[in-house]
N, C-alpha and C positions, 0 to 999 in steps of 0.2 A: 305396530312393532317398530322399535327404533333401528336405525341403520347401523350396521357394524362398522366402526371407524377403519378406514383404510390405513395401514401401517405404511410408513415411508421407509424405503431401504436406507441404509447407512449413507450411500452417496447422495440420495435425494434430500436427506434431512441436513445437508451442509450448505452453508454460503462461504464465500471467500472474500472477507473484508481486507482492503489493502489501503495503505496509507503512504503517500508519496512526499518527497522533498525534505524529509528530516535527515538525521535527528535534529531537533530543535530543543534547546534548553528550557524554554517556556512551556511549549505545548506537548512534545513527545512525553514527558513524564505524566502529564494529566491524561493523555490517551491510554498510556499503559496502566494507569491506576483504574481508569473505567473498565478496560478490558479485564483486569484482574478481579474486580469486583463482581463482574458478570461471569467469571471463569470461562472466558472465550479468548481465542487466539487469533492472531491475524498475520499478514505478510507486510513488511516494511520495505519499500523501495527507497533505499537510502542514497543520498548524494555523497560521493566519496569525499570530498572536501569537508562537509559537515560531519561526516563520520570521523575523520581525522581530529576535528576540533572536540568531538564529544564522544570518544570511544566508550566512555562509562555507559552511555545511553544504549549503545549497540549491545554491549554485553548484558545490560540489564534486560533488554528485550529478548535476547536469546535464552537467558537463564528462566525466563518466564514462559518459554515455549513458542515464541514467535520466530518466523522465517525472516531473514534478512536478505534482501535482493539488490541487485545493481541498478541504479538510476543515473549512471554516468558519474563522471568526477565533479563537473561544474554546473550540470544542467544547462548547458548551452543549447540554443535552438539547433537542431539538427541540420537545418539548411543554411545557417549562418556561419558555416566554416567549411574548410577544404575537406576532402575525403580522408587525407592523412590525419588531420587534427580530429576529425570525427571518430575515426577508428581509436585514436589515443584516448578520447574521452571515455569510451566504453572500457578499453584496457585499463587505464589509470583507475577508473571507478572500481572495476574488479580487483585490482591489487590492493587499493586502499582498504576495502572491505575484508579482503583475504588476510591482510596483515593483522587486523583486529580479530577476526573470527578463528584464524588458524586453519581455515579451509576456504576454497573459493565459492563464491555465491553460485547458486544454481539457476537463478532466474534473472532476467533483464527486462526492464521496461523503459522505452525511449522516451526522452523529455517531450512533453506536450502531445504525447501519443503519436508522434510522427516517425513512422517506421522506415528511415532511410536505409536503403539496401546495404550500403558499405558498413553501417553500424550493426544491422542485423547479422550480417556475415561475421563481423568481428565477435559479437556476443557468442554466436554459435561456435566460433573457433575457440573462444574461451571456456566452452562447456555449458553455456548458459541458454535457457530456453526462454525465447521472447514471449512476453505475456501482455495482453491487452486488458479490456475490461468489458463487461456487459452493461454496466449501469454507472453513471457518474453522479455523485452528490452535487456537483457543480458548486462546490463550497469555495468559490472565489469570485472576485469581481462584484459587480452590482447585483447580480442575481444570487449571490451567495449568502442570503439571510437565513437565519435559523428556520423560519416559516417555510421557505421555499426548499432548503435542504430536507426538512422533515418530509414534505409532501413527496419529493422524489424518492427518498429512501423507503417510503411505504410500498413502492413498487417491487422491492426485491422478491425475487423468486428463488426457489431451491436450485442450486447449482450456479447461481450468479456470482460473477467476479465484480466486486463494487469498488469504484475509485473515490478515495477520500484523501485528504491532506493533513499531516501532522507537522509540517513546516511552513512558515509564513511564506518565504520566497517571493516577496513583493506583493502578489495579487491575492494569495490564498488568504482564507478567513477561517483558521482553526478554532477561534473564539466562538465563531458562530456554530461550527460543527459541534463543538463540545457541549452546547446547550441542548443539543437533541440526541447525542450519542447514547447516554445512559438509557433513554426511553426507547430508542431504536433496539438496543440490546434486550431490554425487558420484552419488546414486541416479538423479537426473534424467538425468544425462549417460549413465549405463549403459543407461538406457531410451530413449536417443536423443531425449530431450526437452530443450528449451532454454527459459529463461525470458527473455521479451522484454517490453518496455514495452506498455502498452495503447494 
């Protein structure tokens, strides 16, 4: 007798793909195209300065059902500035995104994943929930090759928040990520998992 398949609850059947450091005119449209082809949505942690340069990409992402969240104004390292400037980075990022969206972002992710207390406090004061991740694609630097990215992303579990990058921002390698992203989305679908915004 064959075993009855166990059905996943709606929450269990979700993963949360997130993309940091955009919008980027070269890479964000390609990420959006791949997500659209797979009929999946994600959360984009956008840099305020980049959003001001490319507001059309923010609007396109929102129109496609994606969430836009705050990743500060300049993506400066949290420990490389005074507390006053660090707070301004959070606030100015939120304002830049709010000007484009017409409403304030709900979520915040610190640059480099460094949760400096004053920046977290400022995000909360702006009405944003700080968000980290469970699994990183490590799609940057010497280890950000398509083969290694694919191996890491195969470890996605239901409920995971997954960190990836749609903006180059010096060390990121979105061209490597894009080589594996369509296959990843196909594999998620075969596992009855879908990516939804946070």
